[in-house]
C-alpha positions in Angstrom: 128.0 -32.9 94.9 126.6 -34.2 91.6 123.5 -32.0 92.1 125.6 -28.9 92.2 126.9 -29.4 88.6 124.9 -28.3 85.5 125.6 -28.7 81.8 124.3 -26.1 79.4 123.9 -27.1 75.8 123.7 -24.5 73.1 124.4 -24.3 69.3 126.4 -21.5 67.7 126.6 -20.3 64.2 130.4 -20.6 64.0 133.5 -21.8 65.8 134.4 -18.1 66.3 131.1 -17.5 68.1 131.5 -20.6 70.3 135.0 -19.4 71.2 133.8 -15.9 72.0 131.0 -17.2 74.2 133.3 -19.7 75.9 136.0 -17.1 76.5 133.5 -14.8 78.1 131.9 -17.4 80.3 135.2 -18.7 81.6 136.7 -15.3 82.1 133.7 -14.2 84.1 133.8 -17.4 86.2 130.4 -18.5 84.9 131.8 -21.8 83.5 134.8 -23.9 84.3 135.1 -25.5 80.9 133.4 -25.6 77.5 133.6 -28.1 74.7 132.5 -27.3 71.1 132.5 -29.2 67.8 131.0 -28.8 64.3 127.6 -30.4 63.5 125.1 -30.6 60.8 121.6 -29.5 61.7 118.1 -29.7 60.2 115.2 -27.7 61.5 112.2 -25.7 60.4 112.7 -21.9 60.7 110.0 -19.5 59.6 108.2 -22.2 57.5 111.4 -23.3 55.7 113.3 -26.5 56.1 116.8 -25.6 56.9 120.0 -27.7 56.6 122.8 -25.9 58.3 126.4 -26.3 59.6 126.6 -25.2 63.2 128.7 -25.7 66.3 127.4 -27.6 69.3 128.7 -26.4 72.7 128.5 -27.9 76.2 129.2 -25.5 79.1 130.2 -27.0 82.5 129.0 -24.9 85.4 127.3 -25.0 88.8 123.6 -24.7 89.7 124.5 -21.4 91.4 126.0 -19.9 88.2 123.5 -21.5 85.7 121.0 -18.6 85.4 123.7 -16.0 84.9 125.6 -18.2 82.4 122.3 -18.8 80.4 121.7 -15.0 80.4 125.2 -14.3 79.1 124.8 -16.8 76.4 121.6 -15.2 75.3 123.2 -11.7 75.3 126.3 -12.8 73.3 124.5 -15.2 70.9 123.9 -14.2 67.3 120.7 -16.2 66.8 117.3 -14.6 67.2 116.2 -17.7 69.1 119.2 -19.7 70.4 118.9 -23.2 71.8 119.9 -23.0 75.5 119.1 -26.1 77.4 120.3 -27.2 80.9 121.0 -30.8 81.8 121.6 -32.3 85.2 124.1 -35.1 85.2 123.3 -38.2 87.2 126.9 -38.7 88.1 130.0 -36.4 88.2 133.4 -37.6 89.4 133.8 -35.9 92.8 137.2 -34.5 92.0 136.0 -33.1 88.7 132.9 -31.6 90.5 135.3 -30.0 93.0 137.3 -28.5 90.2 134.2 -27.0 88.5 133.0 -25.5 91.7 136.4 -24.0 92.4 136.7 -22.5 88.9 133.3 -20.8 89.1 133.8 -19.2 92.5 134.0 -15.4 92.5 135.7 -13.3 89.9 139.1 -14.5 88.9 141.6 -13.1 86.3 141.6 -15.9 83.7 143.2 -13.9 80.9 146.6 -15.5 80.9 149.0 -14.0 78.4 149.2 -17.4 76.6 145.5 -17.6 76.2 145.3 -14.0 75.0 148.0 -14.7 72.4 146.0 -17.7 71.1 142.8 -15.8 70.9 144.4 -12.8 69.3 146.0 -15.0 66.6 142.7 -16.7 65.8 140.6 -13.5 65.4 
């Protein structure tokens, strides 16, 4: 079951962008869960050394949904060239893997009124 689970790593320009991408992926059953947190980045972009505040994000999904999830991240992302990397874990707790697989099956209504209230308040 471990080989069915994939992690997608990306970096967003803001918490709001990470939340928007997360909400879309989960609502569309392309991910079971996301985690995001602020980071400091340093990189070369168009011949300039850049120091930036960004938001790292891990997306938990299945191998079956990986390509579509990556495509949606690309579509929703504000960066001209977003970092989108996939990682294959060497171990996933079997119960957790079962949960990820179940949450990414088909199209489910994941817009609970509680979640909608939270998102509406934050935007």
